All heavy atoms as a GROMACS GRO file, in nm:
protein
  607
    1MET      N    1  12.335  -3.562   3.591
    1MET     CA    2  12.203  -3.507   3.565
    1MET      C    3  12.096  -3.599   3.630
    1MET      O    4  12.101  -3.720   3.618
    1MET     CB    5  12.183  -3.493   3.414
    1MET     CG    6  12.059  -3.422   3.379
    1MET     SD    7  12.045  -3.400   3.201
    1MET     CE    8  12.082  -3.226   3.195
    2ALA      N    9  12.000  -3.538   3.700
    2ALA     CA   10  11.896  -3.616   3.769
    2ALA      C   11  11.798  -3.674   3.669
    2ALA      O   12  11.764  -3.615   3.568
    2ALA     CB   13  11.820  -3.525   3.866
    3LYS      N   14  11.752  -3.793   3.704
    3LYS     CA   15  11.656  -3.860   3.618
    3LYS      C   16  11.519  -3.796   3.634
    3LYS      O   17  11.469  -3.772   3.747
    3LYS     CB   18  11.646  -4.008   3.656
    3LYS     CG   19  11.557  -4.088   3.566
    3LYS     CD   20  11.557  -4.233   3.601
    3LYS     CE   21  11.466  -4.310   3.511
    3LYS     NZ   22  11.462  -4.451   3.544
    4GLU      N   23  11.452  -3.764   3.524
    4GLU     CA   24  11.323  -3.697   3.523
    4GLU      C   25  11.213  -3.796   3.557
    4GLU      O   26  11.213  -3.909   3.507
    4GLU     CB   27  11.293  -3.637   3.388
    4GLU     CG   28  11.264  -3.488   3.392
    4GLU     CD   29  11.234  -3.434   3.256
    4GLU    OE1   30  11.119  -3.443   3.212
    4GLU    OE2   31  11.331  -3.383   3.195
    5GLU      N   32  11.122  -3.756   3.644
    5GLU     CA   33  11.006  -3.841   3.678
    5GLU      C   34  10.910  -3.844   3.558
    5GLU      O   35  10.887  -3.741   3.496
    5GLU     CB   36  10.931  -3.785   3.801
    5GLU     CG   37  11.007  -3.800   3.928
    5GLU     CD   38  11.019  -3.942   3.974
    5GLU    OE1   39  10.918  -4.018   3.962
    5GLU    OE2   40  11.125  -3.984   4.021
    6PRO      N   41  10.854  -3.961   3.526
    6PRO     CA   42  10.755  -3.965   3.415
    6PRO      C   43  10.631  -3.884   3.450
    6PRO      O   44  10.590  -3.875   3.568
    6PRO     CB   45  10.723  -4.113   3.404
    6PRO     CG   46  10.766  -4.174   3.533
    6PRO     CD   47  10.872  -4.086   3.591
    7THR      N   48  10.573  -3.821   3.348
    7THR     CA   49  10.452  -3.745   3.366
    7THR      C   50  10.338  -3.835   3.396
    7THR      O   51  10.317  -3.939   3.333
    7THR     CB   52  10.421  -3.662   3.241
    7THR    OG1   53  10.531  -3.585   3.205
    7THR    CG2   54  10.297  -3.579   3.262
    8LYS      N   55  10.255  -3.804   3.500
    8LYS     CA   56  10.144  -3.884   3.540
    8LYS      C   57  10.035  -3.871   3.434
    8LYS      O   58  10.001  -3.760   3.397
    8LYS     CB   59  10.094  -3.838   3.676
    8LYS     CG   60   9.981  -3.920   3.729
    8LYS     CD   61   9.940  -3.874   3.867
    8LYS     CE   62   9.826  -3.953   3.920
    8LYS     NZ   63   9.782  -3.905   4.048
    9GLN      N   64   9.979  -3.985   3.392
    9GLN     CA   65   9.868  -3.984   3.295
    9GLN      C   66   9.738  -3.960   3.370
    9GLN      O   67   9.711  -4.036   3.464
    9GLN     CB   68   9.866  -4.113   3.216
    9GLN     CG   69   9.976  -4.128   3.118
    9GLN     CD   70   9.960  -4.254   3.036
    9GLN    OE1   71   9.901  -4.351   3.082
    9GLN    NE2   72  10.006  -4.250   2.914
   10LEU      N   73   9.660  -3.866   3.324
   10LEU     CA   74   9.526  -3.845   3.382
   10LEU      C   75   9.424  -3.886   3.274
   10LEU      O   76   9.378  -3.805   3.196
   10LEU     CB   77   9.511  -3.697   3.419
   10LEU     CG   78   9.611  -3.644   3.520
   10LEU    CD1   79   9.586  -3.496   3.549
   10LEU    CD2   80   9.601  -3.725   3.650
   11LEU      N   81   9.395  -4.017   3.277
   11LEU     CA   82   9.305  -4.072   3.176
   11LEU      C   83   9.158  -4.041   3.208
   11LEU      O   84   9.115  -4.058   3.324
   11LEU     CB   85   9.326  -4.222   3.165
   11LEU     CG   86   9.469  -4.265   3.118
   11LEU    CD1   87   9.480  -4.418   3.125
   11LEU    CD2   88   9.490  -4.216   2.978
   12HIS      N   89   9.083  -4.004   3.106
   12HIS     CA   90   8.941  -3.976   3.123
   12HIS      C   91   8.864  -4.053   3.017
   12HIS      O   92   8.896  -4.046   2.897
   12HIS     CB   93   8.913  -3.823   3.109
   12HIS     CG   94   8.979  -3.743   3.210
   12HIS    ND1   95   9.113  -3.708   3.198
   12HIS    CD2   96   8.940  -3.694   3.329
   12HIS    CE1   97   9.144  -3.637   3.309
   12HIS    NE2   98   9.038  -3.628   3.386
   13LEU      N   99   8.758  -4.121   3.054
   13LEU     CA  100   8.671  -4.196   2.963
   13LEU      C  101   8.540  -4.121   2.951
   13LEU      O  102   8.482  -4.077   3.050
   13LEU     CB  103   8.644  -4.333   3.028
   13LEU     CG  104   8.536  -4.418   2.961
   13LEU    CD1  105   8.577  -4.463   2.818
   13LEU    CD2  106   8.506  -4.539   3.047
   14VAL      N  107   8.493  -4.104   2.826
   14VAL     CA  108   8.364  -4.044   2.803
   14VAL      C  109   8.269  -4.152   2.751
   14VAL      O  110   8.300  -4.218   2.651
   14VAL     CB  111   8.374  -3.927   2.699
   14VAL    CG1  112   8.237  -3.869   2.673
   14VAL    CG2  113   8.468  -3.821   2.751
   15ILE      N  114   8.159  -4.174   2.821
   15ILE     CA  115   8.058  -4.275   2.782
   15ILE      C  116   7.923  -4.212   2.800
   15ILE      O  117   7.904  -4.114   2.870
   15ILE     CB  118   8.068  -4.402   2.871
   15ILE    CG1  119   8.043  -4.374   3.018
   15ILE    CG2  120   8.202  -4.472   2.848
   15ILE    CD1  121   8.025  -4.497   3.102
   16GLY      N  122   7.825  -4.275   2.736
   16GLY     CA  123   7.688  -4.226   2.750
   16GLY      C  124   7.588  -4.324   2.687
   16GLY      O  125   7.627  -4.423   2.631
   17GLY      N  126   7.465  -4.284   2.698
   17GLY     CA  127   7.360  -4.362   2.640
   17GLY      C  128   7.226  -4.334   2.708
   17GLY      O  129   7.216  -4.245   2.793
   18GLU      N  130   7.126  -4.410   2.671
   18GLU     CA  131   6.993  -4.392   2.725
   18GLU      C  132   6.986  -4.454   2.862
   18GLU      O  133   7.028  -4.566   2.884
   18GLU     CB  134   6.890  -4.460   2.635
   18GLU     CG  135   6.746  -4.440   2.684
   18GLU     CD  136   6.647  -4.513   2.595
   18GLU    OE1  137   6.678  -4.553   2.484
   18GLU    OE2  138   6.531  -4.523   2.641
   19LEU      N  139   6.933  -4.377   2.959
   19LEU     CA  140   6.917  -4.422   3.096
   19LEU      C  141   6.779  -4.487   3.112
   19LEU      O  142   6.681  -4.453   3.043
   19LEU     CB  143   6.933  -4.308   3.194
   19LEU     CG  144   7.068  -4.234   3.188
   19LEU    CD1  145   7.068  -4.117   3.286
   19LEU    CD2  146   7.181  -4.326   3.210
   20SER      N  147   6.769  -4.575   3.207
   20SER     CA  148   6.640  -4.644   3.235
   20SER      C  149   6.542  -4.548   3.303
   20SER      O  150   6.420  -4.568   3.295
   20SER     CB  151   6.659  -4.768   3.317
   20SER     OG  152   6.724  -4.736   3.440
   21SER      N  153   6.592  -4.439   3.364
   21SER     CA  154   6.508  -4.342   3.432
   21SER      C  155   6.583  -4.209   3.433
   21SER      O  156   6.706  -4.204   3.449
   21SER     CB  157   6.482  -4.385   3.575
   21SER     OG  158   6.432  -4.283   3.650
   22ILE      N  159   6.509  -4.099   3.422
   22ILE     CA  160   6.577  -3.970   3.424
   22ILE      C  161   6.630  -3.932   3.565
   22ILE      O  162   6.711  -3.847   3.581
   22ILE     CB  163   6.488  -3.856   3.370
   22ILE    CG1  164   6.361  -3.839   3.453
   22ILE    CG2  165   6.462  -3.873   3.225
   22ILE    CD1  166   6.281  -3.718   3.416
   23GLU      N  167   6.583  -4.004   3.668
   23GLU     CA  168   6.629  -3.978   3.805
   23GLU      C  169   6.757  -4.050   3.839
   23GLU      O  170   6.827  -4.013   3.934
   23GLU     CB  171   6.520  -4.021   3.903
   23GLU     CG  172   6.398  -3.931   3.908
   23GLU     CD  173   6.294  -3.978   3.808
   23GLU    OE1  174   6.292  -4.097   3.772
   23GLU    OE2  175   6.215  -3.894   3.762
   24GLY      N  176   6.794  -4.153   3.767
   24GLY     CA  177   6.911  -4.233   3.806
   24GLY      C  178   7.023  -4.227   3.704
   24GLY      O  179   7.023  -4.143   3.612
   25VAL      N  180   7.118  -4.311   3.721
   25VAL     CA  181   7.234  -4.321   3.632
   25VAL      C  182   7.254  -4.467   3.583
   25VAL      O  183   7.366  -4.507   3.558
   25VAL     CB  184   7.364  -4.261   3.689
   25VAL    CG1  185   7.352  -4.114   3.711
   25VAL    CG2  186   7.398  -4.332   3.822
   26THR      N  187   7.148  -4.542   3.572
   26THR     CA  188   7.153  -4.680   3.524
   26THR      C  189   7.117  -4.681   3.376
   26THR      O  190   7.011  -4.629   3.338
   26THR     CB  191   7.052  -4.768   3.601
   26THR    OG1  192   7.083  -4.760   3.740
   26THR    CG2  193   7.062  -4.911   3.555
   27PHE      N  194   7.203  -4.737   3.297
   27PHE     CA  195   7.177  -4.744   3.150
   27PHE      C  196   7.068  -4.843   3.121
   27PHE      O  197   7.059  -4.950   3.186
   27PHE     CB  198   7.306  -4.785   3.078
   27PHE     CG  199   7.412  -4.678   3.077
   27PHE    CD1  200   7.529  -4.694   3.151
   27PHE    CD2  201   7.394  -4.566   2.999
   27PHE    CE1  202   7.623  -4.593   3.152
   27PHE    CE2  203   7.493  -4.463   3.000
   27PHE     CZ  204   7.608  -4.478   3.075
   28ALA      N  205   6.983  -4.809   3.026
   28ALA     CA  206   6.869  -4.893   2.988
   28ALA      C  207   6.917  -5.022   2.923
   28ALA      O  208   6.862  -5.130   2.946
   28ALA     CB  209   6.780  -4.819   2.890
   29ASP      N  210   7.024  -5.018   2.841
   29ASP     CA  211   7.077  -5.135   2.771
   29ASP      C  212   7.231  -5.122   2.760
   29ASP      O  213   7.279  -5.040   2.682
   29ASP     CB  214   7.012  -5.142   2.632
   29ASP     CG  215   7.055  -5.266   2.553
   29ASP    OD1  216   7.141  -5.342   2.604
   29ASP    OD2  217   7.002  -5.284   2.446
   30LEU      N  218   7.300  -5.200   2.839
   30LEU     CA  219   7.444  -5.190   2.839
   30LEU      C  220   7.510  -5.223   2.702
   30LEU      O  221   7.615  -5.174   2.675
   30LEU     CB  222   7.505  -5.285   2.945
   30LEU     CG  223   7.481  -5.241   3.089
   30LEU    CD1  224   7.541  -5.347   3.186
   30LEU    CD2  225   7.543  -5.105   3.115
   31ASP      N  226   7.439  -5.301   2.619
   31ASP     CA  227   7.491  -5.329   2.484
   31ASP      C  228   7.484  -5.206   2.398
   31ASP      O  229   7.550  -5.200   2.289
   31ASP     CB  230   7.409  -5.440   2.420
   31ASP     CG  231   7.435  -5.575   2.485
   31ASP    OD1  232   7.549  -5.597   2.536
   31ASP    OD2  233   7.344  -5.662   2.485
   32GLN      N  234   7.410  -5.105   2.435
   32GLN     CA  235   7.397  -4.983   2.356
   32GLN      C  236   7.472  -4.862   2.412
   32GLN      O  237   7.457  -4.751   2.359
   32GLN     CB  238   7.249  -4.947   2.343
   32GLN     CG  239   7.164  -5.052   2.271
   32GLN     CD  240   7.208  -5.072   2.128
   32GLN    OE1  241   7.232  -4.976   2.056
   32GLN    NE2  242   7.225  -5.197   2.087
   33VAL      N  243   7.555  -4.884   2.512
   33VAL     CA  244   7.632  -4.775   2.572
   33VAL      C  245   7.734  -4.725   2.466
   33VAL      O  246   7.803  -4.800   2.404
   33VAL     CB  247   7.705  -4.822   2.701
   33VAL    CG1  248   7.804  -4.714   2.746
   33VAL    CG2  249   7.606  -4.850   2.810
   34ASP      N  250   7.736  -4.593   2.452
   34ASP     CA  251   7.825  -4.530   2.353
   34ASP      C  252   7.958  -4.498   2.424
   34ASP      O  253   7.963  -4.412   2.511
   34ASP     CB  254   7.759  -4.400   2.303
   34ASP     CG  255   7.843  -4.328   2.200
   34ASP    OD1  256   7.941  -4.383   2.148
   34ASP    OD2  257   7.804  -4.213   2.168
   35ILE      N  258   8.061  -4.572   2.386
   35ILE     CA  259   8.194  -4.543   2.439
   35ILE      C  260   8.259  -4.444   2.343
   35ILE      O  261   8.305  -4.482   2.236
   35ILE     CB  262   8.277  -4.672   2.454
   35ILE    CG1  263   8.206  -4.767   2.551
   35ILE    CG2  264   8.418  -4.640   2.505
   35ILE    CD1  265   8.265  -4.907   2.559
   36VAL      N  266   8.261  -4.321   2.383
   36VAL     CA  267   8.309  -4.212   2.296
   36VAL      C  268   8.461  -4.218   2.283
   36VAL      O  269   8.514  -4.207   2.171
   36VAL     CB  270   8.266  -4.075   2.351
   36VAL    CG1  271   8.317  -3.961   2.263
   36VAL    CG2  272   8.115  -4.069   2.366
   37GLY      N  273   8.530  -4.236   2.390
   37GLY     CA  274   8.677  -4.245   2.388
   37GLY      C  275   8.748  -4.224   2.517
   37GLY      O  276   8.684  -4.187   2.615
   38VAL      N  277   8.878  -4.242   2.516
   38VAL     CA  278   8.964  -4.221   2.630
   38VAL      C  279   9.057  -4.099   2.596
   38VAL      O  280   9.114  -4.094   2.489
   38VAL     CB  281   9.047  -4.342   2.667
   38VAL    CG1  282   9.142  -4.316   2.782
   38VAL    CG2  283   8.960  -4.459   2.699
   39TYR      N  284   9.064  -4.003   2.687
   39TYR     CA  285   9.136  -3.879   2.661
   39TYR      C  286   9.243  -3.856   2.768
   39TYR      O  287   9.226  -3.893   2.883
   39TYR     CB  288   9.032  -3.766   2.659
   39TYR     CG  289   8.928  -3.788   2.554
   39TYR    CD1  290   8.813  -3.858   2.584
   39TYR    CD2  291   8.950  -3.749   2.422
   39TYR    CE1  292   8.718  -3.882   2.484
   39TYR    CE2  293   8.857  -3.773   2.324
   39TYR     CZ  294   8.739  -3.842   2.358
   39TYR     OH  295   8.643  -3.868   2.258
   40PRO      N  296   9.353  -3.788   2.723
   40PRO     CA  297   9.468  -3.772   2.815
   40PRO      C  298   9.454  -3.657   2.918
   40PRO      O  299   9.537  -3.642   3.003
   40PRO     CB  300   9.581  -3.743   2.716
   40PRO     CG  301   9.513  -3.672   2.605
   40PRO     CD  302   9.380  -3.740   2.591
   41ASN      N  303   9.347  -3.579   2.904
   41ASN     CA  304   9.329  -3.471   3.001
   41ASN      C  305   9.180  -3.434   3.006
   41ASN      O  306   9.104  -3.469   2.918
   41ASN     CB  307   9.415  -3.346   2.969
   41ASN     CG  308   9.393  -3.295   2.830
   41ASN    OD1  309   9.280  -3.263   2.794
   41ASN    ND2  310   9.495  -3.292   2.750
   42TYR      N  311   9.147  -3.360   3.109
   42TYR     CA  312   9.004  -3.325   3.132
   42TYR      C  313   8.951  -3.235   3.019
   42TYR      O  314   8.838  -3.246   2.980
   42TYR     CB  315   8.986  -3.260   3.267
   42TYR     CG  316   8.840  -3.234   3.297
   42TYR    CD1  317   8.760  -3.336   3.343
   42TYR    CD2  318   8.790  -3.106   3.283
   42TYR    CE1  319   8.626  -3.313   3.370
   42TYR    CE2  320   8.654  -3.084   3.305
   42TYR     CZ  321   8.573  -3.185   3.348
   42TYR     OH  322   8.443  -3.165   3.374
   43ALA      N  323   9.031  -3.141   2.972
   43ALA     CA  324   8.988  -3.049   2.869
   43ALA      C  325   8.940  -3.116   2.745
   43ALA      O  326   8.834  -3.084   2.690
   43ALA     CB  327   9.096  -2.944   2.842
   44THR      N  328   9.014  -3.215   2.697
   44THR     CA  329   8.975  -3.285   2.574
   44THR      C  330   8.855  -3.375   2.600
   44THR      O  331   8.770  -3.390   2.516
   44THR     CB  332   9.090  -3.361   2.509
   44THR    OG1  333   9.146  -3.450   2.604
   44THR    CG2  334   9.197  -3.269   2.455
   45ALA      N  335   8.851  -3.433   2.719
   45ALA     CA  336   8.736  -3.515   2.757
   45ALA      C  337   8.610  -3.430   2.766
   45ALA      O  338   8.504  -3.473   2.719
   45ALA     CB  339   8.763  -3.589   2.888
   46TYR      N  340   8.625  -3.314   2.823
   46TYR     CA  341   8.509  -3.225   2.838
   46TYR      C  342   8.457  -3.183   2.698
   46TYR      O  343   8.340  -3.174   2.677
   46TYR     CB  344   8.550  -3.101   2.919
   46TYR     CG  345   8.435  -3.004   2.936
   46TYR    CD1  346   8.338  -3.024   3.032
   46TYR    CD2  347   8.424  -2.892   2.858
   46TYR    CE1  348   8.234  -2.938   3.049
   46TYR    CE2  349   8.319  -2.803   2.870
   46TYR     CZ  350   8.224  -2.829   2.966
   46TYR     OH  351   8.119  -2.738   2.981
   47ALA      N  352   8.548  -3.152   2.604
   47ALA     CA  353   8.509  -3.111   2.471
   47ALA      C  354   8.430  -3.228   2.404
   47ALA      O  355   8.326  -3.201   2.339
   47ALA     CB  356   8.630  -3.073   2.388
   48ALA      N  357   8.475  -3.351   2.422
   48ALA     CA  358   8.408  -3.466   2.360
   48ALA      C  359   8.270  -3.485   2.429
   48ALA      O  360   8.171  -3.510   2.360
   48ALA     CB  361   8.492  -3.592   2.374
   49TRP      N  362   8.268  -3.472   2.562
   49TRP     CA  363   8.143  -3.487   2.637
   49TRP      C  364   8.041  -3.381   2.592
   49TRP      O  365   7.926  -3.409   2.568
   49TRP     CB  366   8.170  -3.474   2.786
   49TRP     CG  367   8.045  -3.456   2.865
   49TRP    CD1  368   7.963  -3.552   2.912
   49TRP    CD2  369   7.982  -3.333   2.903
   49TRP    NE1  370   7.855  -3.499   2.977
   49TRP    CE2  371   7.864  -3.364   2.973
   49TRP    CE3  372   8.019  -3.198   2.886
   49TRP    CZ2  373   7.781  -3.264   3.022
   49TRP    CZ3  374   7.936  -3.101   2.939
   49TRP    CH2  375   7.818  -3.137   3.008
   50LYS      N  376   8.086  -3.254   2.580
   50LYS     CA  377   8.000  -3.146   2.545
   50LYS      C  378   7.941  -3.164   2.407
   50LYS      O  379   7.820  -3.143   2.386
   50LYS     CB  380   8.078  -3.013   2.552
   50LYS     CG  381   7.992  -2.893   2.532
   50LYS     CD  382   8.073  -2.765   2.550
   50LYS     CE  383   7.987  -2.641   2.532
   50LYS     NZ  384   8.060  -2.521   2.551
   51GLN      N  385   8.020  -3.208   2.312
   51GLN     CA  386   7.970  -3.234   2.176
   51GLN      C  387   7.863  -3.341   2.179
   51GLN      O  388   7.754  -3.324   2.118
   51GLN     CB  389   8.086  -3.278   2.085
   51GLN     CG  390   8.040  -3.306   1.945
   51GLN     CD  391   8.153  -3.353   1.856
   51GLN    OE1  392   8.250  -3.407   1.902
   51GLN    NE2  393   8.139  -3.337   1.727
   52LYS      N  394   7.888  -3.452   2.250
   52LYS     CA  395   7.787  -3.562   2.252
   52LYS      C  396   7.661  -3.518   2.328
   52LYS      O  397   7.547  -3.547   2.288
   52LYS     CB  398   7.845  -3.686   2.319
   52LYS     CG  399   7.938  -3.760   2.226
   52LYS     CD  400   7.860  -3.818   2.110
   52LYS     CE  401   7.940  -3.925   2.041
   52LYS     NZ  402   7.858  -3.999   1.943
   53ALA      N  403   7.677  -3.443   2.437
   53ALA     CA  404   7.564  -3.395   2.514
   53ALA      C  405   7.476  -3.304   2.434
   53ALA      O  406   7.355  -3.310   2.440
   53ALA     CB  407   7.613  -3.330   2.644
   54GLN      N  408   7.539  -3.215   2.355
   54GLN     CA  409   7.463  -3.123   2.272
   54GLN      C  410   7.388  -3.195   2.160
   54GLN      O  411   7.280  -3.154   2.120
   54GLN     CB  412   7.556  -3.015   2.217
   54GLN     CG  413   7.596  -2.916   2.321
   54GLN     CD  414   7.695  -2.808   2.268
   54GLN    OE1  415   7.757  -2.828   2.165
   54GLN    NE2  416   7.708  -2.701   2.345
   55MET      N  417   7.447  -3.302   2.111
   55MET     CA  418   7.383  -3.384   2.002
   55MET      C  419   7.256  -3.452   2.054
   55MET      O  420   7.166  -3.483   1.973
   55MET     CB  421   7.478  -3.485   1.947
   55MET     CG  422   7.593  -3.423   1.867
   55MET     SD  423   7.717  -3.547   1.820
   55MET     CE  424   7.626  -3.666   1.728
   56THR      N  425   7.247  -3.477   2.184
   56THR     CA  426   7.135  -3.552   2.241
   56THR      C  427   7.050  -3.464   2.329
   56THR      O  428   6.975  -3.517   2.417
   56THR     CB  429   7.188  -3.673   2.320
   56THR    OG1  430   7.274  -3.632   2.423
   56THR    CG2  431   7.261  -3.769   2.227
   57VAL      N  432   7.056  -3.334   2.314
   57VAL     CA  433   6.983  -3.242   2.402
   57VAL      C  434   6.833  -3.266   2.399
   57VAL      O  435   6.763  -3.240   2.500
   57VAL     CB  436   7.018  -3.096   2.372
   57VAL    CG1  437   6.960  -3.052   2.240
   57VAL    CG2  438   6.978  -3.004   2.482
   58ASP      N  439   6.780  -3.318   2.292
   58ASP     CA  440   6.634  -3.343   2.284
   58ASP      C  441   6.589  -3.472   2.354
   58ASP      O  442   6.470  -3.497   2.364
   58ASP     CB  443   6.590  -3.342   2.138
   58ASP     CG  444   6.602  -3.207   2.073
   58ASP    OD1  445   6.592  -3.106   2.147
   58ASP    OD2  446   6.619  -3.199   1.949
   59SER      N  447   6.680  -3.553   2.396
   59SER     CA  448   6.649  -3.679   2.461
   59SER      C  449   6.682  -3.670   2.610
   59SER      O  450   6.799  -3.679   2.649
   59SER     CB  451   6.728  -3.795   2.399
   59SER     OG  452   6.704  -3.912   2.472
   60ALA      N  453   6.578  -3.650   2.689
   60ALA     CA  454   6.598  -3.630   2.837
   60ALA      C  455   6.661  -3.750   2.902
   60ALA      O  456   6.729  -3.735   3.004
   60ALA     CB  457   6.466  -3.599   2.904
   61GLN      N  458   6.642  -3.872   2.846
   61GLN     CA  459   6.694  -3.991   2.910
   61GLN      C  460   6.833  -4.030   2.859
   61GLN      O  461   6.889  -4.130   2.902
   61GLN     CB  462   6.599  -4.109   2.894
   61GLN     CG  463   6.486  -4.098   2.995
   61GLN     CD  464   6.400  -4.221   2.996
   61GLN    OE1  465   6.280  -4.212   2.975
   61GLN    NE2  466   6.453  -4.336   3.023
   62THR      N  467   6.887  -3.952   2.766
   62THR     CA  468   7.024  -3.982   2.716
   62THR      C  469   7.121  -3.887   2.783
   62THR      O  470   7.104  -3.766   2.782
   62THR     CB  471   7.033  -3.967   2.563
   62THR    OG1  472   6.936  -4.054   2.504
   62THR    CG2  473   7.171  -3.996   2.515
   63ARG      N  474   7.222  -3.948   2.849
   63ARG     CA  475   7.321  -3.867   2.920
   63ARG      C  476   7.461  -3.919   2.893
   63ARG      O  477   7.481  -4.040   2.865
   63ARG     CB  478   7.298  -3.876   3.071
   63ARG     CG  479   7.167  -3.821   3.110
   63ARG     CD  480   7.179  -3.722   3.227
   63ARG     NE  481   7.048  -3.672   3.266
   63ARG     CZ  482   6.982  -3.720   3.369
   63ARG    NH1  483   7.035  -3.808   3.448
   63ARG    NH2  484   6.865  -3.674   3.398
   64TYR      N  485   7.555  -3.831   2.897
   64TYR     CA  486   7.697  -3.866   2.881
   64TYR      C  487   7.772  -3.827   3.010
   64TYR      O  488   7.734  -3.735   3.078
   64TYR     CB  489   7.754  -3.792   2.757
   64TYR     CG  490   7.715  -3.865   2.628
   64TYR    CD1  491   7.594  -3.843   2.570
   64TYR    CD2  492   7.803  -3.960   2.576
   64TYR    CE1  493   7.555  -3.913   2.457
   64TYR    CE2  494   7.765  -4.030   2.462
   64TYR     CZ  495   7.644  -4.007   2.404
   64TYR     OH  496   7.607  -4.079   2.295
   65PHE      N  497   7.879  -3.904   3.033
   65PHE     CA  498   7.953  -3.885   3.157
   65PHE      C  499   8.102  -3.887   3.130
   65PHE      O  500   8.147  -3.949   3.036
   65PHE     CB  501   7.926  -4.002   3.254
   65PHE     CG  502   7.781  -4.019   3.289
   65PHE    CD1  503   7.699  -4.102   3.210
   65PHE    CD2  504   7.724  -3.953   3.394
   65PHE    CE1  505   7.565  -4.117   3.243
   65PHE    CE2  506   7.590  -3.968   3.427
   65PHE     CZ  507   7.511  -4.051   3.352
   66ILE      N  508   8.178  -3.817   3.213
   66ILE     CA  509   8.324  -3.827   3.211
   66ILE      C  510   8.364  -3.905   3.333
   66ILE      O  511   8.334  -3.871   3.447
   66ILE     CB  512   8.388  -3.684   3.217
   66ILE    CG1  513   8.346  -3.601   3.097
   66ILE    CG2  514   8.543  -3.702   3.226
   66ILE    CD1  515   8.395  -3.456   3.104
   67VAL      N  516   8.434  -4.017   3.308
   67VAL     CA  517   8.484  -4.105   3.416
   67VAL      C  518   8.633  -4.080   3.433
   67VAL      O  519   8.708  -4.089   3.333
   67VAL     CB  520   8.459  -4.254   3.381
   67VAL    CG1  521   8.510  -4.343   3.491
   67VAL    CG2  522   8.312  -4.279   3.349
   68HIS      N  523   8.677  -4.048   3.551
   68HIS     CA  524   8.819  -4.019   3.579
   68HIS      C  525   8.888  -4.154   3.602
   68HIS      O  526   8.900  -4.201   3.718
   68HIS     CB  527   8.827  -3.930   3.701
   68HIS     CG  528   8.761  -3.798   3.682
   68HIS    ND1  529   8.827  -3.689   3.635
   68HIS    CD2  530   8.632  -3.760   3.702
   68HIS    CE1  531   8.741  -3.585   3.627
   68HIS    NE2  532   8.624  -3.627   3.668
   69LEU      N  533   8.935  -4.215   3.495
   69LEU     CA  534   8.997  -4.348   3.503
   69LEU      C  535   9.124  -4.345   3.592
   69LEU      O  536   9.150  -4.443   3.661
   69LEU     CB  537   9.036  -4.397   3.365
   69LEU     CG  538   8.920  -4.440   3.273
   69LEU    CD1  539   8.974  -4.483   3.139
   69LEU    CD2  540   8.837  -4.546   3.335
   70HIS      N  541   9.198  -4.238   3.590
   70HIS     CA  542   9.316  -4.228   3.671
   70HIS      C  543   9.285  -4.244   3.822
   70HIS      O  544   9.366  -4.298   3.898
   70HIS     CB  545   9.395  -4.102   3.644
   70HIS     CG  546   9.317  -3.974   3.667
   70HIS    ND1  547   9.233  -3.921   3.573
   70HIS    CD2  548   9.310  -3.894   3.775
   70HIS    CE1  549   9.176  -3.814   3.618
   70HIS    NE2  550   9.223  -3.793   3.741
   71ARG      N  551   9.166  -4.204   3.862
   71ARG     CA  552   9.130  -4.215   4.002
   71ARG      C  553   9.096  -4.364   4.034
   71ARG      O  554   9.120  -4.409   4.148
   71ARG     CB  555   9.008  -4.130   4.034
   71ARG     CG  556   9.039  -3.985   4.031
   71ARG     CD  557   8.922  -3.900   4.066
   71ARG     NE  558   8.951  -3.758   4.053
   71ARG     CZ  559   8.863  -3.662   4.054
   71ARG    NH1  560   8.730  -3.694   4.069
   71ARG    NH2  561   8.896  -3.539   4.041
   72LEU      N  562   9.048  -4.439   3.937
   72LEU     CA  563   9.018  -4.578   3.957
   72LEU      C  564   9.150  -4.661   3.963
   72LEU      O  565   9.156  -4.760   4.031
   72LEU     CB  566   8.929  -4.634   3.848
   72LEU     CG  567   8.790  -4.572   3.841
   72LEU    CD1  568   8.715  -4.625   3.718
   72LEU    CD2  569   8.712  -4.596   3.967
   73LEU      N  570   9.248  -4.616   3.887
   73LEU     CA  571   9.378  -4.687   3.881
   73LEU      C  572   9.462  -4.668   4.005
   73LEU      O  573   9.544  -4.746   4.039
   73LEU     CB  574   9.458  -4.644   3.758
   73LEU     CG  575   9.394  -4.678   3.620
   73LEU    CD1  576   9.469  -4.611   3.509
   73LEU    CD2  577   9.388  -4.830   3.604
   74GLU      N  578   9.435  -4.555   4.075
   74GLU     CA  579   9.509  -4.523   4.200
   74GLU      C  580   9.411  -4.481   4.310
   74GLU      O  581   9.405  -4.363   4.346
   74GLU     CB  582   9.611  -4.410   4.176
   74GLU     CG  583   9.723  -4.448   4.079
   74GLU     CD  584   9.825  -4.337   4.063
   74GLU    OE1  585   9.836  -4.253   4.155
   74GLU    OE2  586   9.890  -4.333   3.960
   75PRO      N  587   9.333  -4.575   4.359
   75PRO     CA  588   9.226  -4.535   4.454
   75PRO      C  589   9.279  -4.478   4.586
   75PRO      O  590   9.204  -4.406   4.652
   75PRO     CB  591   9.155  -4.666   4.478
   75PRO     CG  592   9.247  -4.775   4.437
   75PRO     CD  593   9.338  -4.714   4.335
   76GLU      N  594   9.402  -4.504   4.620
   76GLU     CA  595   9.457  -4.449   4.746
   76GLU      C  596   9.494  -4.300   4.731
   76GLU      O  597   9.511  -4.233   4.833
   76GLU     CB  598   9.578  -4.528   4.794
   76GLU     CG  599   9.703  -4.510   4.708
   76GLU     CD  600   9.705  -4.595   4.581
   76GLU    OE1  601   9.622  -4.688   4.569
   76GLU    OE2  602   9.790  -4.572   4.495
   77ALA      N  603   9.500  -4.250   4.615
   77ALA     CA  604   9.541  -4.110   4.592
   77ALA      C  605   9.420  -4.014   4.615
   77ALA      O  606   9.311  -4.047   4.600
   77ALA     CB  607   9.596  -4.090   4.452
   0.00000   0.00000   0.00000
């Protein structure tokens, strides 16, 4: 029987916080960055991002992002 290849992990990080300017993506205070969590697929990361983004809809300078960690771990891919 052939050995099964391990499933590739597609890790996604959801982070956010207040930006120093609405035009950029620089956080105002790195000590206050909200690390929401690390998720095994885009769908769950998107659900977490959407929930946090909706909670901060009244704050134009607060933004949340999905970071594709798996792309950082394998930059040649």
